[in-house]
N, C-alpha and C positions, 0 to 999 in steps of 0.2 A: 453552405459551401461557396466559396468564392469562385466565380466564373468570369472569364474575360472573353470578349468577341471583337472581331474586326472584319470589315468588308473590303474586298479588293476587286477591282474591275480590270479585266484584260480583254484583248481582242484575239480570237482564234487565229493562228497563223496557218498558212497553207501547208507548211511542213508538219503540222500537228494532225493532219487529216490522212485517212487511209484511201485505198482504191475506191471505196464507196462514197468518198467525199464527206465523211463524218469523222469526228475526232477519234483517232485510234484509242482503244480502251486503256492502254498502258499510260497514255499521256495524262490521264486524270490524276495519277500519283504526282506528276510534275505540278499540276494545278494545285494539288493539296499542299505540296512544298511551298509554292508561291504564297498561298494563304497563310501557312504557318510562319513563314519568314516575316511576312508583313505584320502579322499578329504580334510576334515578339518585338518587332521594331516599334509598333504602336504602343507597346507597354514601356518602352524606353530601355529595353534589353535586347538589342540586335544580336543575332546569332554569332556575329563576329566578336562581340564583346564577351560572350560566354566562352568561346574558343580561347580568347586572350586570357581568360581566367582558368584555363585548363579544363574546361567542361565541353562535353559533346552531348547531343541528344539523338542517339541512334533510334531508328525505327525498329521496334521489336514485333509489332503487329500492325497490319493494314487490312482494312475492309472497304470494299466499294460495292454500291448498288447502283446500276444504271437504270434510270427511269425513262429518259428521252435523250436523243442524240443532240450534240452540238455540231455545227458545221463551220466551214471556212468563213471567216470574217464576222462571225457572230460576236457580239459584245456580251461576255458572261461575267457574272458576279460570283466571287468565291467568298462565302462566309465561313470563317474559321472560329470555333468556339472552344476555349480551353478550360479544363478543370484539373486540379491536382488530386491524385488518388494516393491514399496511404502516406502522403507527404513526400513521396519519392518519384511518382510517375506522372507525366503529363499525358492526359487523354484529350486529344484534340478531335473534335467532330467537324465535318465539313458539309455544306450545302452549296451546290453549284446551280445557279439559276440563269435563265435568259428571259427578260421581260416578265419577271415574277413567275415563270414556269419552272418547276423543279426538274432539273436534268439528272443530277447525281447526288447521292449522299454517301457518307462513309466516315471512317475515323482511322486515326493512327495512335499508337501508344509509344511513348518515349521515356526511358529511364534517364536520369542524369548519370554520365559516365566520365570518369577521370581519363583524360586524353593519354596520359603516359602509362598508367597501369591497365587501362581497359576495364576496370572494375566499377560496379555501380557505386554511387556516392549520393550523399544528401545534396539538395540544391544549395548553391552558394548563398551566404547571408545577403549579399547584394540583390540577388534574384528575389529572395523571400521578402525583403523590405519593399521592393517595388510590387510584388505580387499582392501583398497584404495591405499595401497603401499606408503603412505606418512608418514614415521616414522623417518625422519631426521637422517639417518645413525645409528639408534639404531638397535640392533639385535632383532629378534622376541622374544627371551627369556627376553630381558630387557623390552619389551613392555608388556608382560603378567605378569610381577612380580608385 
């Protein structure tokens, strides 16, 4: 099974924290989104390109487990790891760490969806070529054009 991973580092903003001075629990979904967006970008298929091709990736399931808190000004790492299930769903798992200490784990599941009809679709061929790495010496830019 093909799997792709990417690490992104961000600094916790003051606006992300709650009255107790720790990251508000709902903000971890935003951190997951940052990790997911940067993972797609690292593959050469930015989310904006998928949307230009008429495809969206809505979240149909999300799960979060909190292990330890993050606080204002912490430098945290978001590791997003993606695998495709049944050829139509992206299952993205996340690990958020600070100084190699595990803070949060979770996952989100995303079907490929046609923007106009709102119905599930198969992944676009351009995405599959990049995902599978079989693009015959063409650059990622040539594939997505």
